[in-house]
Backbone as a ProteinNet text record, in pm:
[ID]
protein_1_A
[PRIMARY]
MTEERRGDPPPAPEPLPAPALDAHCHLDAMGCRDAGDVAAVMTAAAAVGVRRVVTVGDTVASSRWCASAAAAHDDVYAAVAVHPNEVMGLDADGYAELARLAARPQVRAVGETGLDYYWDRVPKAAQQQAFRRHIALAKAIGKALVIHDRDAHDDLLGILDDEGAPEHTVLHCFSGDAAMAQRCVDAGYVLSFAGTVSFANAPALREAVALVPDEQLLVETDAPFLTPVPYRGRPNAPYLIPVTLRSIAAATGRPLARLCDAVTATATRVFGLETR
[TERTIARY]
629.9	595.4	462.6	459.2	337.6	351.1	239.9	238.7	111.7	113.3	-0.6	-123.8	-238.3	-362.9	-458.8	-514	-603.5	-729	-831.2	-949.3	-1048.3	-1153.7	-1260.6	-1218.1	-1282.1	-1255.5	-1287.7	-1210.6	-1239.1	-1373.9	-1429.8	-1555	-1532.7	-1640.2	-1630.8	-1597.9	-1502.8	-1470	-1572.5	-1560.8	-1644.4	-1618.4	-1722.5	-1702	-1616.4	-1551.4	-1468.6	-1555.3	-1501.2	-1578.5	-1582.7	-1499.7	-1496.7	-1449.9	-1481.4	-1440.9	-1289.5	-1245.7	-1104.3	-1097.5	-975.4	-961.8	-843.4	-841.6	-734.6	-642.2	-519.9	-429	-356.6	-374.5	-302	-362.9	-428.4	-478.4	-466.3	-492.1	-483.6	-616.4	-713.7	-845.8	-840.5	-753.8	-746.2	-689.1	-586.3	-529.5	-626	-721.9	-825	-926.5	-922.2	-1016.4	-1125.7	-1122.7	-1223.3	-1203.7	-1310.5	-1304	-1394.6	-1504.7	-1600	-1654.2	-1743.7	-1797.3	-1871.4	-1938.1	-2008.5	-1914.7	-1801.2	-1702.6	-1648.9	-1614.6	-1560.9	-1666.4	-1789.7	-1896.8	-1916.2	-1904	-1920.2	-1809.8	-1686.5	-1574.7	-1598	-1642.1	-1660.7	-1780.9	-1883.4	-1998.2	-1956.8	-1876.7	-1829.2	-1739.5	-1655.5	-1565.9	-1644.1	-1739.7	-1816.3	-1895.8	-1935.8	-2013.7	-1937	-1803	-1722	-1648.5	-1684	-1628.6	-1514.4	-1480.9	-1373.1	-1439.4	-1432	-1516.1	-1450	-1315.5	-1245.2	-1120.3	-1073	-951.5	-867.6	-738.3	-647.4	-605.3	-640.6	-600.8	-476.9	-378.8	-242.7	-199.9	-148.2	-99.3	42	73.4	210.2	268.5	189.6	235.4	162.5	198.2	125.6	-20.6	-43.8	-181.7	-259.6	-198.2	-264.2	-292.9	-198.8	-218.8	-335.4	-345.5	-456.2	-589.8	-594.5	-716.8	-750.8	-651.5	-675.8	-727.5	-668.9	-715	-859.8	-896.2	-1033.8	-1130.2	-1089.2	-1174.9	-1199	-1094.4	-1109.7	-1202.1	-1194.5	-1281.3	-1428.5	-1453.3	-1590.4	-1651.5	-1572.3	-1621.2	-1567.8	-1657.5	-1610.6	-1552.7	-1555.7	-1490.6	-1360.2	-1314	-1189.3	-1097.8	-972	-867.4	-758.7	-670.1	-570.1	-430.2	-332.8	-191.5	-141.9	-49.9	-2.8	149.3	202.7	348.3	374.1	503	546	634.5	596.2	665	809.8	902.9	1043.8	1069.1	987.2	1005	952.3	888.8	825.6	885.8	996.3	1041.9	1122.3	1165.1	1235.9	1141.1	1184.9	1100.5	1017.7	1019.4	947.8	1021.3	955.9	1023	963.9	1006.6	961.8	810.9	751.5	605.9	536.9	594.7	538	543.8	655.9	667.4	571.4	556.4	465	320.7	284.3	148.1	130.2	229.7	220.8	202.1	273.7	260.4	119.3	62.3	-74.8	-173.8	-156.5	-245.8	-231.2	-107.3	-81.9	-144.3	-164.2	-223	-373.4	-437.7	-582.9	-620.3	-732.7	-768.2	-794.1	-840.7	-869.1	-742.4	-633.1	-505.1	-435.6	-409.3	-359.9	-215.4	-149.7	-11	57.7	188.9	274.5	325.2	288.5	328.8	252.4	298.4	410.1	540.1	636.6	769	869.4	993.8	1094	1197.4	1239	1343.8	1303.5	1333.9	1307.8	1429.6	1510.1	1630.8	1608.8	1486.4	1457.7	1453.7	1382.1	1371.5	1481.9	1549.1	1657.5	1601	1516.2	1447.3	1495.8	1525	1560.6	1690.7	1788.5	1914.8	1892.1	1973.2	1957	1966.7	2058.6	2075.2	1948	1879.9	1756	1646.6	1637.8	1540.3	1566.4	1692.2	1726.9	1696.4	1725.5	1695.9	1545.7	1466.4	1321.4	1268.4	1322.9	1280.6	1305	1422.5	1453.5	1354	1316.4	1221.4	1082.6	1041.6	912.9	916.1	1026.6	1039.7	1022.9	1090.2	1081.4	938.6	866.1	727.8	641.7	655.2	575.6	600.9	725.3	758.5	706	711.8	667.7	518.2	439.2	293.8	243.2	332	293.5	202.5	226.2	145.9	235.7	172	245.6	322.2	426.6	506.3	483.6	445.1	420.3	529.4	603.2	727.2	714.9	766.3	787.7	934.8	959.7	1096.8	1110.3	1186.1	1209.8	1359.1	1416.4	1558.8	1647.8	1607.8	1682.2	1684.9	1676	1656.9	1761.4	1887.9	1993.5	1997.3	1989.2	1990.9	1868.6	1754.8	1632.3	1638.6	1679	1688.7	1796.5	1904	2008.7	1959.7	1880	1825.5	1727.9	1646.2	1556	1634.3	1741.6	1826	1888.9	1934.5	2003.9	1910.4	1791	1696.5	1615.4	1598.9	1507.4	1368.3	1319.6	1189.4	1076.1	966.8	847.9	796.4	713.6	659.5	591.7	515.5	446.2	504.7	575.6	643.8	597.7	543.5	483.9	563.4	607.4	667	556.5	510.5	400.4	449.8	361	392.3	529.5	542.4	671.6	728.5	857.3	918.5	1047.4	1075.6	1198.5	1180.4	1289.9	1286.2	1266.9	1280.9	1258.1	1358	1483.6	1584.6	1550.9	1507.9	1467.4	1344.9	1250	1130.6	1168	1261.1	1300.1	1366.7	1448.6	1510.4	1403.1	1303.2	1197.1	1111.7	1078.2	1000.3	1076.6	1205.5	1287.2	1294.4	1287.8	1291.9	1157.2	1051.9	919.7	835.8	880	805.8	687.3	590.7	473.1	494.1	462.1	481.2	344.6	325.1	199.2	220.2	136.8	152.9	41.1	81.5	-11.5	-32	-95.5	-123.1	0.3	116.2	241.1	266.5	211.8	234.7	173.6	82	16.9	84.7	182.5	243.5	327.2	324.2	398.4	548	597.8	741.8	784.1	699.3	728.7	729.8	798.7	803.5	870	964	1031.3	933.5	834.3	734.4	649.2	617.2	537.6	618.5	748.1	832.5	838.3	844.1	851.7	725.1	608.2	483.9	462.2	513.6	497.6	571.3	670.3	748.7	687.7	589.2	538.9	430.7	448.6	344.2	215.7	105.7	-23.6	-21.7	41.1	35.5	125.1	200.7	283.4	246	124.6	81.2	-32.7	-18.6	-126.8	-143.3	-259.4	-285	-334.2	-300.1	-333.9	-356.7	-416	-425.3	-319.5	-282.6	-206.5	-283.7	-415.7	-500.8	-476.9	-476.8	-521.1	-412.9	-300.8	-186.5	-186.8	-99.4	-63.3	-182.2	-269.5	-386.7	-343	-402.4	-357.4	-397.1	-322.3	-356.1	-490.1	-581.8	-566.4	-603.2	-605.1	-649.2	-534.4	-412.8	-296.4	-305.4	-281.2	-286	-417.4	-521.1	-649.9	-662.8	-759.7	-768.6	-791.6	-719.2	-731.4	-820.6	-878.5	-965	-977.4	-1019.9	-1026.7	-1112	-1211.9	-1295.6	-1219.2	-1095.7	-1015.5	-923.8	-931.6	-855.8	-878.5	-1001.1	-1018.2	-930.5	-899	-815	-674.1	-619.7	-485.6	-484.7	-586.7	-591.8	-596.7	-666.6	-670.5	-533.8	-460.4	-324.6	-234.3	-250.4	-171	-209.7	-338.4	-382	-318.4	-314.2	-253.6	-103.8	-37.3	107.7	147.8	61	97.1	29.4	-76.1	-152.2	-241.8	-258.8	-343.6	-488	-584.5	-724.6	-758.2	-844.5	-880	-943	-1031.9	-1096.1	-992.6	-893.7	-786.9	-711.3	-682.6	-611.9	-695.1	-824.9	-911.2	-903.6	-915.1	-908.3	-771.2	-666.2	-530	-503.6	-535.3	-503.2	-590.4	-712.5	-797.8	-740.7	-697.2	-640.4	-510.6	-427.4	-302.2	-329	-417.7	-449.4	-511.2	-598.3	-662.2	-556.6	-457.9	-351.5	-258.1	-211.2	-109.2	-162.9	-283.7	-340.7	-431.6	-447.3	-530.9	-676.4	-729	-866.5	-965.3	-1087.3	-1194.3	-1219.2	-1250.8	-1286	-1428.9	-1447.2	-1582	-1611.5
-597.3	-737	-768.6	-755.7	-783.6	-915.8	-976.6	-1097.4	-1097.4	-1172.3	-1174.1	-1226.1	-1163.8	-1202.9	-1256.1	-1372.6	-1437.5	-1484.3	-1510.5	-1575.8	-1480.8	-1541.1	-1464.6	-1417.6	-1312.2	-1270.5	-1383.3	-1398.1	-1502.6	-1479.8	-1583.7	-1566.5	-1483.7	-1428.1	-1350.6	-1443.6	-1404.8	-1487	-1468.6	-1549.2	-1533	-1395.6	-1324.6	-1190.7	-1193.5	-1082	-1066.7	-1050.5	-1084.6	-1068.8	-924.1	-836.9	-695.4	-616.6	-488.8	-410.6	-402	-393.4	-374.4	-284	-259.3	-176.6	-223.2	-176.9	-208	-86.8	-102.8	10.1	47.6	-31.2	0.7	-76.6	-4.7	-64.7	39	-4.1	84.5	74.1	153.9	143.7	171.9	263.9	293.1	175.4	109.7	-7.8	-125.2	-125	-228.4	-207.9	-94.3	-66.4	30.7	85.9	185	311.8	362.9	483.9	593.9	556.6	657.7	621.5	707	689.5	556.6	512.8	385.9	268.6	272.5	165.2	159.1	274.6	278.4	230.2	274.9	233.1	82	20.5	-124.3	-197	-147.1	-207.5	-196.5	-79.4	-57.9	-134.2	-153.7	-233	-377.8	-433.1	-570.6	-583.6	-483.9	-487.7	-478.1	-385.9	-366.8	-491.8	-569.3	-690.3	-794	-786.2	-881.7	-812.5	-686.6	-618	-523.2	-501.6	-409.2	-276.1	-182.5	-63.2	54.4	57.7	171.9	124.1	205.9	173.8	299.5	278	383.2	348.7	433.3	411	494.4	432.8	485.7	519	639.6	682.1	634.5	615.8	576.8	663.3	754.9	858.9	987	1098.2	1221.5	1206.1	1149.2	1131.3	1037.6	927.9	835.1	900.9	978.9	1049	1146.4	1214.1	1307.3	1231.7	1116.1	1035.9	988.4	940.5	890	999.8	1118.5	1229.1	1264.6	1262.6	1292.9	1185	1058.4	949.5	960.7	995.2	1009.4	1125.4	1231.7	1346	1312.3	1216.3	1182.8	1071.1	1001.6	885.3	891.4	894.2	911.3	784.7	673.7	550.4	523.8	620.4	610.1	725	691.8	791.1	771.1	869.4	863.5	884	829	861.4	902.2	998.4	1050.2	1050.2	1008.3	1003.5	952	942.1	876.2	757.9	642.2	515.3	523.4	457.7	465.7	420.5	330.9	288.1	389.3	498.4	596.3	735.7	751.5	887.1	955.6	883.2	950.3	1049.8	1172.2	1275.3	1351.8	1309.9	1384.7	1516.5	1628.3	1758.5	1847.3	1971.4	2064.2	2082.3	2085.8	2098.5	1976.9	1858.3	1736.6	1736.6	1773.8	1780.9	1885.2	1996.3	2099.8	2049.8	1972.7	1918.8	1816.4	1731.7	1636.6	1709.4	1819.8	1896	1952.3	2001.2	2052.9	1941.6	1827.5	1714.7	1665.5	1656.8	1604.6	1691.8	1819.2	1911.1	1894	1822.2	1805.2	1721.7	1751.2	1679.3	1530.4	1490.7	1348.7	1268.3	1336.6	1269.7	1255.3	1131.7	1104.6	1057.9	1048.3	1001.8	1041	1043.7	1055.3	916.1	863.5	729.1	681.1	578.9	504.3	551.1	574.1	616.6	517.5	528.2	438.1	397.2	271.6	218.3	82.2	57.5	-72.6	-110.9	-201.8	-246.5	-377.8	-429.2	-554.3	-531.1	-427.1	-393	-294.2	-320.5	-232.5	-126.6	-40.8	58.7	200.6	229.9	365.7	359.9	444.6	443.3	461.5	392.7	400.2	543.5	621.9	759.3	841.4	820.9	894	851.5	721.9	674	733.9	734	783.4	931.9	1008.8	1151.6	1175.6	1102.3	1118.4	1074.9	967.2	920.2	1028.7	1091	1196.4	1313.3	1346.1	1457.3	1420.1	1297.1	1253	1252.8	1209.2	1213.6	1357	1449.5	1590.2	1641.3	1600.1	1644	1591	1462.7	1405.2	1478.5	1510	1580.5	1724.2	1788.6	1927.2	1942	1843.9	1854.2	1775.9	1701.9	1629.4	1511.1	1441.3	1323.3	1199.9	1083.9	957.9	941	859.4	821.8	674.4	639.6	500.4	458.4	353.5	317.8	187.7	191.8	73	33.9	-89.6	-138.3	-275.2	-280.1	-409.3	-427.1	-524.8	-557.5	-437.6	-354.2	-231	-198.8	-300.9	-279.2	-186.2	-215.7	-140.1	4.9	28.3	165.5	242.4	176.5	242.7	283.9	191.8	224.9	330.2	324.9	425.1	564.3	576	706.9	757.1	669.4	711.4	762	692.9	739.6	874.3	887.9	1009.5	1130.4	1110.9	1220.4	1246	1141.5	1148.3	1110.5	996.2	947.8	1033.1	1047	1112.2	1036.8	1104.2	1041.2	909.2	905.6	783.6	735	622.9	567.9	424.5	393.8	263.2	193.8	72.4	-10.2	-96.5	-55.3	-125.3	-256.9	-356.3	-490.6	-533.9	-540.2	-571	-697.8	-690.4	-800.7	-851	-807.8	-850.1	-975.1	-1015.1	-1130.2	-1083.3	-1176.4	-1142.3	-1038.1	-1048.5	-951.5	-811.3	-801.1	-672.3	-618.9	-707.1	-664.9	-608.9	-673.7	-625.9	-489.6	-467.7	-335.5	-228.7	-259.5	-161.8	-137.6	-244.3	-229.2	-143.5	-171.1	-94.2	53.9	81.4	220.1	290.5	215.4	273.7	273.8	202.6	201.1	105.1	127.5	41.3	-51.6	-178.6	-278.8	-324.7	-316.1	-354.8	-481	-582	-712.2	-735.1	-784.4	-813.5	-964.2	-1004.3	-1146	-1232.3	-1171.5	-1248.2	-1325.2	-1279.2	-1349.7	-1489.3	-1513.4	-1644.6	-1737.1	-1686.7	-1766.4	-1880.1	-1993.8	-2109.7	-2083.5	-1999.8	-1973.2	-1855.5	-1816	-1698	-1727.3	-1833.7	-1857	-1743.6	-1672.6	-1562.1	-1450.2	-1427.7	-1325.8	-1365	-1492.5	-1536.6	-1526.9	-1550.2	-1528.3	-1379.3	-1296.4	-1152.4	-1097.7	-1136.7	-1079.2	-1117.8	-1232.4	-1274.2	-1182.6	-1107.6	-1018.1	-879.6	-847.9	-710.8	-689.3	-591.7	-563.2	-515.5	-535.4	-493.6	-347.8	-261.3	-118.2	-75.1	-169.6	-138	-224.1	-276.7	-371.2	-314.6	-329.3	-301	-419.9	-424.8	-526.6	-456.2	-512	-449.3	-556	-513.8	-603.4	-573.3	-445.3	-399.1	-431.9	-441.6	-475.7	-378.9	-434.8	-568.4	-675.6	-646.9	-737.8	-825.4	-926.7	-1003.9	-1068.7	-1127.4	-1195.4	-1310	-1322.2	-1425.6	-1566.4	-1662.8	-1804.2	-1828.7	-1903.4	-1995.1	-1935	-1802.9	-1738.3	-1667.9	-1702.7	-1636.6	-1639	-1522.4	-1511.2	-1460.4	-1460.8	-1407.6	-1262	-1186.7	-1044.2	-1022.3	-927.7	-895	-772.9	-758.5	-644.7	-635.3	-519.6	-502.8	-606	-664.7	-762.6	-889.5	-904.2	-1022.3	-998.8	-882.9	-859	-970.1	-1022.7	-1129.3	-1252	-1281.5	-1398.2	-1375.1	-1256.3	-1225.6	-1214.2	-1153.9	-1144.3	-1282.6	-1374.7	-1510.6	-1578.3	-1548.6	-1601.6	-1545.8	-1417.4	-1355.5	-1415	-1436.5	-1498.3	-1635.9	-1714.3	-1847.5	-1839.3	-1740.2	-1727.8	-1674.9	-1597.5	-1531.8	-1590.4	-1667.5	-1719.5	-1615.2	-1500.2	-1396.4	-1416.5	-1394.8	-1409.4	-1312.6	-1356.6	-1276.1	-1143.5	-1146	-1021.8	-923.4	-975.3	-887.4	-823	-899.2	-843.8	-736.9	-759.6	-657.7	-527.3	-537.9	-418.2	-352.3	-435	-381.6	-303.3	-361.6	-292.3	-168.6	-172.5	-53.9	57.5	22.7	123.7	181.5	95	143	237.5	199.9	285	417.4	411.4	533.7	631	578.5	663.9	713.1	622.6	656.1	750.7	725.8	805.5	917.1	928.2	1034.9	1020.9	899.2	873.7	902.9	923.6	938.8	804	807.3	684.5	647.4	521.9	476.9	343.8
-819.2	-797.4	-864.9	-995.1	-1068.6	-1141.6	-1171.2	-1250.6	-1333.6	-1439.8	-1531.2	-1459.8	-1488	-1424.5	-1530.7	-1503.6	-1599.2	-1526.4	-1605.9	-1552.9	-1488.6	-1434.2	-1371.5	-1233.1	-1183.6	-1045.6	-948.5	-842.2	-743.2	-674.6	-614.4	-540.6	-414.6	-363.4	-239.6	-123.1	-38.2	78	189.7	291.3	409.5	470.3	510.1	567.4	693.6	717.8	836.8	961.4	1077.9	1201.1	1251.6	1194.4	1231.6	1110.2	1102.7	985.6	970.2	845.5	813.2	690.9	644.2	524.5	441.6	318.4	223.8	219.6	272.7	287	158.7	51.8	-71.5	-187.2	-276.8	-400.4	-510.4	-633.5	-749.8	-825.8	-785.2	-847.1	-996.4	-1037.7	-1181	-1258.1	-1204.5	-1271.5	-1270.8	-1178.1	-1177.3	-1288.6	-1353.9	-1461.4	-1425.1	-1303.9	-1266.1	-1348.3	-1400.5	-1481.5	-1429.1	-1364.3	-1320.7	-1183	-1134	-999.5	-983.9	-1089.2	-1082.3	-1065.2	-1134.8	-1121	-978.3	-922.9	-786.2	-687.2	-705.5	-614.6	-617.3	-734.3	-744	-668.7	-680.2	-606.4	-456.1	-412	-269.5	-214.5	-294.3	-250.7	-228.3	-320.5	-305.4	-182.8	-159.3	-44.3	86.6	92.3	215.4	252.1	152.4	178.4	258.7	256.1	333.7	448.7	477.3	593.2	565.4	437.6	401.2	367.6	460.9	453.1	383.3	379.7	321.6	248.3	154.8	80.5	63	43	-1.2	-142.9	-238.2	-376.9	-405.5	-469.3	-471.1	-613.5	-631.2	-761.4	-788.4	-917.7	-954.1	-1065.8	-1119.2	-1211.8	-1172.8	-1234.8	-1206.3	-1248.8	-1366.2	-1413.3	-1322.2	-1283.5	-1192.2	-1058.4	-1008.8	-881.9	-891.2	-1004	-1024.7	-1020	-1086.4	-1086.9	-945.8	-872.2	-736.7	-645.3	-655.7	-572.3	-603.8	-729.2	-768.4	-720.3	-730.8	-683.6	-534	-459.8	-315	-280.8	-356.8	-332	-356	-443.3	-481.2	-398	-317.1	-241.9	-99.4	-0.2	136.7	197.2	123.7	171	96.4	19.1	-57.3	-17.7	6.5	31.9	-72.6	-84.5	-190.5	-136.1	-209.9	-194.9	-333	-336.9	-466.1	-470.5	-585.7	-606.1	-746.2	-778.2	-901	-862.1	-910.1	-882	-929.9	-859.5	-902.2	-1044.4	-1097.6	-1236.4	-1337.9	-1288.7	-1377.5	-1364	-1290.4	-1256.8	-1367.4	-1468.7	-1577.3	-1644.8	-1656.8	-1714.8	-1614.7	-1487.2	-1384.5	-1360.6	-1393.4	-1390.3	-1281.7	-1279.6	-1176.3	-1178.5	-1298.5	-1306.9	-1246.7	-1271.2	-1215.1	-1063.5	-1007.4	-861.8	-804.8	-874.5	-827.2	-825.4	-927.2	-926.6	-816.2	-793	-681.9	-549.7	-532.6	-408.9	-394.1	-503	-496.7	-464.4	-527.8	-501	-357.5	-310.5	-175.7	-68.2	-97.5	-0.1	13.9	-76.7	-68.6	53.7	115.7	239.5	219.6	102.5	79.4	51	23.7	0	134.3	173.7	307.9	311.7	195.6	195.5	66.2	72.3	-45.7	-76.8	-193.1	-229.2	-351.7	-427.2	-375.7	-441.1	-357.3	-397.5	-339.7	-379.7	-323.2	-425	-415.4	-502.4	-555.4	-682.3	-744.7	-826.8	-773	-841.6	-916.8	-912.1	-982.9	-1132.7	-1174.8	-1316.4	-1353.1	-1461.4	-1505.2	-1600	-1544.7	-1626.8	-1600.7	-1476.3	-1436.4	-1357.9	-1391.5	-1317.1	-1167	-1088.8	-943.5	-893.4	-950.5	-903.6	-923.1	-1035.9	-1061.8	-964.1	-936.5	-839.1	-701.5	-662.6	-529.7	-515.3	-620.5	-615.2	-601.1	-679.4	-671.7	-535.1	-481.7	-350.2	-244.6	-249.8	-153.6	-166.6	-287.6	-305.4	-253.8	-271.4	-217	-63.5	-5.6	140.4	189	121.8	161	151.7	47.4	32.4	146.2	178.6	287	418.3	444.5	568.1	566.1	451	441.4	466.5	420.5	437.4	557.5	624.6	744.2	719.1	607.5	577.1	565.7	567.2	565.5	435	442.1	325.9	298.6	176.6	137.7	41	78.5	10	-67.8	-190.4	-273.1	-259.5	-220.3	-199.4	-263.8	-372.6	-436	-462.7	-394.1	-408.6	-379.7	-284.9	-257.6	-108.2	-23.5	120	180	159.3	227.5	181.7	50.7	1.2	50.6	51.2	91.9	239.2	325.8	467.7	491.6	412.4	425.2	391.6	285.9	248.2	354.3	408.7	515.8	636.5	671.3	782.1	749.2	626.2	584.6	581.8	527.4	511.3	638.2	718.5	830.8	785.5	831	785.2	840.9	765.4	820.4	942.9	1020.1	1140.6	1109.4	1001.1	960.8	828.9	832.9	716.1	697.9	581.7	552.6	443.3	470.1	365.7	307.3	190.7	124.9	66.6	66.3	15.2	67	197	257.5	194.5	157.6	82.4	146.3	268.7	333.2	418.5	481	571.4	714.7	809.8	949.2	998.6	955	999	948.4	823.7	768.3	842.4	872	945.2	1081.6	1149.1	1281.6	1273.4	1170.8	1151.9	1133.5	1055.6	1028.6	1153.2	1223.4	1346.5	1446.7	1461.6	1556.2	1516.9	1387.2	1339.7	1352.9	1387.7	1403.7	1277.8	1173.1	1048.8	1058.1	970.1	958.3	839.9	858.8	753.7	704	574.1	512	429.9	453	388.2	288	170.8	61.7	48.3	-61.5	-83.6	-92	-114.1	-118.1	10.6	122.5	249	246.7	152.9	141.8	42.2	-33.4	-138.9	-79.5	-144.9	-95.3	-89.2	-179.5	-185.3	-98.5	-2.1	79.2	229.2	274.6	419.9	495.8	431	499.5	533.1	447	476.6	596.6	608.5	723.1	852.6	844.6	961.3	995.1	892.9	914.5	978.5	925.6	976.7	1122.4	1163.6	1302.4	1398.9	1349.5	1434.7	1448	1366.1	1359.3	1465.4	1552.9	1652.1	1585.7	1654.3	1601.4	1555.6	1634.7	1607.4	1492	1433.2	1316.3	1195.7	1196.5	1093.3	1009.8	877.3	783.8	690.1	624.7	523.3	398	283.4	155.9	50.4	-61.4	-176.7	-281.6	-297.2	-413.9	-541.6	-529.4	-643.4	-759.6	-880.3	-921.5	-916.8	-851.3	-850	-724.4	-724	-604.5	-535	-611.7	-556.5	-466.4	-346.9	-253.1	-297.3	-246.7	-262.1	-192.7	-250.1	-364.1	-499.7	-510.5	-633.8	-705.6	-672.8	-731.5	-884.6	-945.4	-1091.1	-1144.6	-1060.1	-1101.5	-1056.1	-1107.1	-1073.5	-924	-869	-727.4	-710.2	-590.7	-559.2	-407.7	-355.8	-210.1	-138	-203.6	-133.7	-96.1	-144.2	-109.3	10.4	73.5	196.9	300.4	317.7	417.8	393.3	267.3	239.3	294	269.9	319.2	471	529.1	674.7	738.8	677.3	733.6	721.1	615.5	603.3	713.1	741.5	848.5	984	1004.2	1129.4	1146.9	1039.4	1047.1	1073.6	1014.6	1030.1	1166.7	1230.5	1356.4	1479.5	1458.5	1571.4	1636.2	1571.8	1628.7	1582.7	1669.4	1628.1	1515.2	1425.9	1310.2	1351.2	1450.2	1493.5	1548.5	1619.2	1670.4	1555	1450	1334.9	1265.4	1252.4	1191.9	1269.6	1401.3	1484.5	1474.8	1468.9	1466.1	1338.4	1223.7	1098.7	1081.5	1134	1127.9	1214.9	1335.3	1424.7	1368.2	1309.9	1252	1136.3	1047	932.3	976.8	1075.7	1126	1176.7	1248.6	1302	1192.1	1107.5	1009.3	902	855.5	747.4	797.2	927.5	981.2	941.9	948	906.4	1019.3	981.2	1080	1146	1275.5	1346.7	1311.5	1266.3	1229.5	1297.6
[MASK]
++++++++++++++++++++++++++++++++++++++++++++++++++++++++++++++++++++++++++++++++++++++++++++++++++++++++++++++++++++++++++++++++++++++++++++++++++++++++++++++++++++++++++++++++++++++++++++++++++++++++++++++++++++++++++++++++++++++++++++++++++++++++++++++++++++++++++++++++++++

């Protein structure tokens, strides 16, 4: 769910009333290359109350970078995997490296993995096989599974049922309707909402988020993608989490401070983070 990004970064929003975190971003895709770049992103985020982030790999190389960034910054954690659109050519050596990376203490999840039927890039069978192997890895190391699901709801839920989902299973950038959300909530999965929940053409997402209990809710940027309204199309970054959280507050009627506490508690449990 990417779209072209133009223009200057949006202004900093009003700070949150309580700390929160970004459960899914791509620091490398944002242009971060070194420790100074990451520190600048985290300084901007902390200024508005976003104290920690999970940076997510989508190739073996990206996963390697994310794991290293997390090791170098105590406010950054990592997830490692190969995105379903990138799994062609993923071989035994690639899986072995993912397993080594996933075992590192700063890596808190296997992801993002899953299914993407929107783009006709990778055969469905290849995506499904890779998804099953990522599920197995998450279960073997006892870490969370972070899922990419685009236009593949039924197959994705079927594979999770077939394989047995890990204890902590996160549907990143949730894209289903209220019925799909209820199925996931009933299964015990965690639903993470991005800036798409604020889009004018996404009333189904606002209906969905209203059904999700506090203890199964996360918020994310998916930065640099999916910048929330009113900045849609401009570069996204973790400091814009307050904009999406305010959209969720408006859609659910939940106080903003309660949402901050909820997503922090959920992330702490799901990713095994230190309590701060």
